[in-house]
N, C-alpha and C positions, 0 to 999 in steps of 0.2 A: 605634570606627568602623573601625579597620584590619581587624579580623577580619570585620566585616560585609561589607566590599568583597571580601575573599577568598572568603567564602561565596557571594556573588552571582556572582562569576566562576566558581567551581566548579560551581554549579547551572546557570548559563548554558551552560557548556561541555558538561555532561552532557545537557542538554535539546537543544542543537544537535546533539550527536553522535547522540542517539536519532532525531531528525528526519532527519538525513542518512542514517542506516542504513535507516530505513523508506522514505525517498524512493528510495534506490538499489534496494532490494528491489522496490518497485512498478514502477520504471522498467524493471528487468530483466525482470520478469514481463510487462509490457506489450510490450516488444520481443520477448519469447519467444513471444507470440501470433502474431507476424508472421514471425519467422525462428527457426530452431533454434539454441539456445545450448547448447554442449557442456557447460560447467561453470559454472552460475550463481554458485556460491559463490566460485570463483576469480575470475570477472569482477567480482563485488562487491568482493572484497578488493583487486583491482587498481585499480578505480575509486576506492575509498576511500583507497588509498595514494597516489593522484595528488594532488600538492599544489595544482595549479591547480583541479581539480574540487572538492576539499575546501574550499579557500578561498572560491570563488565561491558554492557551495551554502551554506556556513556564513554568509557575509554575507547571502545571500538570506533564510535562515531567521532570522538575527538581526534583520533588519529586520521580518520578519513577526511575530516574537515581540514586538518593541517596539510595533508598531502594533496587533496583535490578541492581546496576551498572555493575555487571559481565555479565548480559544478554543483555545489551543495544546493543552491537554489533550484536548479533543474531537477535534481534527484528528489528534493523535498516536494516540488510541484507534482512530479510524477507519482510519488507515494501518496500524496493527498488525493489526487485524481483516482488512483487505483483503489484507495480506501472506499470511495463512493461508488465503485462499479460492483454490480451484482453478478459475480462469475457463475453462480449456481443456477441462474434463471435459464429457462429454455429460450433458445433463439427463435424469433418469429421470422419465418421465411415466407415471402410471398412467392406463390407458384404462378407461373404463367398459365393462361387458360389452355386446357388440353383439347386438342382437336379430336373430336369424337367421330367425325364423318370419315368414311373411307375414301381414299383418293381413287379416281378412275385409273384402272390399269390398262396398259397397252397390250396386254396379252389377250388374244381373241381366240 
């Protein structure tokens, strides 16, 4: 039983760390849509190194994990996917060819 508890603590810490990392990446990306961020990686490292932020976010995701443990993998996969999406890029829209010829009219 002693090793089982250690394993649960280890897995819980890794899961929480992954969720914190993805949350910070998404939060920085969202803020980056509004204001210009010089170095997103440095900002993420600084936020992750702050003990207050890490403790509070860890407690939040720990509670979410206990309450909605079955859905954590889906939430984490969605967060990882969203982390790699460039929301600021312009969308490339293909336009259908425009008809430039006039249609014959029935009015005489």
